[in-house]
C-alpha positions as a printed NumPy array, in Angstrom:
array([[  0.   ,   0.   ,   0.   ],
       [  2.899,   2.368,   0.616],
       [  3.69 ,   2.462,  -3.12 ],
       [  0.086,   3.33 ,  -3.907],
       [  0.168,   6.383,  -1.658],
       [  3.708,   7.252,  -2.751],
       [  2.378,   7.738,  -6.288],
       [ -0.044,  10.355,  -4.949],
       [  2.723,  12.066,  -2.982],
       [  4.815,  12.359,  -6.171],
       [  1.897,  13.029,  -8.509],
       [  3.426,  16.153, -10.048],
       [  6.955,  14.765, -10.417],
       [  7.236,  13.892, -14.102],
       [ 11.053,  13.903, -14.232],
       [ 12.259,  11.555, -11.488],
       [ 12.636,   7.796, -11.55 ],
       [ 10.411,   4.976, -10.293],
       [ 11.108,   1.299,  -9.809],
       [  9.208,  -1.554, -11.405],
       [  7.903,  -2.538,  -7.99 ],
       [  6.534,   0.954,  -7.38 ],
       [  4.802,   1.066, -10.773],
       [  3.276,  -2.405, -10.69 ],
       [  2.071,  -2.144,  -7.097],
       [  0.238,   1.062,  -7.958],
       [ -1.134,  -0.425, -11.181],
       [ -2.46 ,  -3.598,  -9.536],
       [ -4.092,  -1.767,  -6.627],
       [ -5.579,   0.761,  -9.041],
       [ -7.069,  -2.029, -11.185],
       [ -8.484,  -3.761,  -8.089],
       [-10.208,  -0.516,  -7.096],
       [-11.637,  -0.192, -10.624],
       [-12.96 ,  -3.753, -10.391],
       [-14.521,  -3.089,  -6.984],
       [-16.234,   0.037,  -8.305],
       [-17.485,  -1.95 , -11.304],
       [-18.769,  -4.674,  -8.989],
       [-20.52 ,  -2.005,  -6.916],
       [-22.028,  -0.617, -10.107],
       [-23.454,  -4.049, -10.911],
       [-24.95 ,  -4.436,  -7.442],
       [-26.572,  -1.056,  -7.109],
       [-29.71 ,   0.148,  -8.799],
       [-28.403,   3.728,  -8.647],
       [-26.45 ,   3.769, -11.909],
       [-25.906,   7.511, -11.731],
       [-24.13 ,   7.191,  -8.375],
       [-21.911,   4.331,  -9.559],
       [-21.02 ,   6.045, -12.857],
       [-20.148,   9.255, -11.066],
       [-18.032,   7.349,  -8.576],
       [-16.101,   5.743, -11.428],
       [-15.492,   9.069, -13.19 ],
       [-14.416,  10.717,  -9.93 ],
       [-11.933,   7.935,  -9.231],
       [-10.554,   8.09 , -12.778],
       [-10.149,  11.848, -12.416],
       [ -8.287,  11.414,  -9.149],
       [ -5.994,   8.586, -10.28 ],
       [ -5.106,   9.585, -13.869],
       [ -2.435,  12.182, -13.017],
       [ -0.518,   9.963, -10.563],
       [ -0.723,   7.093, -13.071],
       [  0.809,   9.144, -15.893],
       [  3.425,  10.712, -13.619],
       [  4.419,   7.277, -12.335],
       [  4.481,   5.89 , -15.867],
       [  6.664,   8.741, -17.094],
       [  9.091,   8.216, -14.196],
       [  9.125,   4.451, -14.862],
       [ 10.   ,   4.897, -18.547],
       [ 12.744,   7.377, -17.662],
       [ 14.172,   4.782, -15.252],
       [ 13.939,   2.08 , -17.951],
       [ 15.791,   4.319, -20.408],
       [ 12.96 ,   5.083, -22.838],
       [ 11.353,   8.302, -23.967],
       [  8.687,   9.146, -21.384],
       [  6.144,  10.081, -24.061],
       [  5.962,   6.452, -25.181],
       [  3.725,   6.   , -22.144],
       [  0.855,   7.503, -24.176],
       [  0.767,   4.43 , -26.474],
       [ -1.855,   1.993, -25.127],
       [ -0.593,  -1.471, -24.104],
       [  2.931,  -0.608, -25.257],
       [  3.194,   1.554, -22.155],
       [  2.826,  -1.524, -19.959],
       [  5.432,  -3.382, -22.001],
       [  7.951,  -0.543, -21.68 ],
       [  7.151,  -0.152, -17.971],
       [  8.031,  -3.81 , -17.412],
       [ 11.561,  -3.405, -18.808],
       [ 14.58 ,  -3.481, -16.499],
       [ 16.024,  -0.253, -15.133],
       [ 18.795,   1.422, -17.079],
       [ 22.118,   1.35 , -15.269]])
C-alpha cells in the first residue's frame, strides 16, 4: 500500500525515476479498485451514483498514473512520451532499469 500512496505524494513529479515494484504495485491496486467500483455498479440500482463514482476515481488517479508511468520509462531508459501508447506503455514499464 505504501507504493500506492507514494504515487499520490509524487503526482506532479514527471522527471524523477520509479522502480518496477513501485509502478506495478500502484497499477495492480488501481485495477483492483476499478474492479470493486465496477462490482458495486453491478450491485446497485443507482447507476448515476456508480457512474459518477467511477469518473471521480478516474479523475483522481489519472495524473498519478501518468506521472508514475513517465518516471518508470525514464528509469527504464525510454522516452517518457511512449507512455501515451496503449498497451505498449505496460510493455515498456516492465523493462529493467537502465544502469
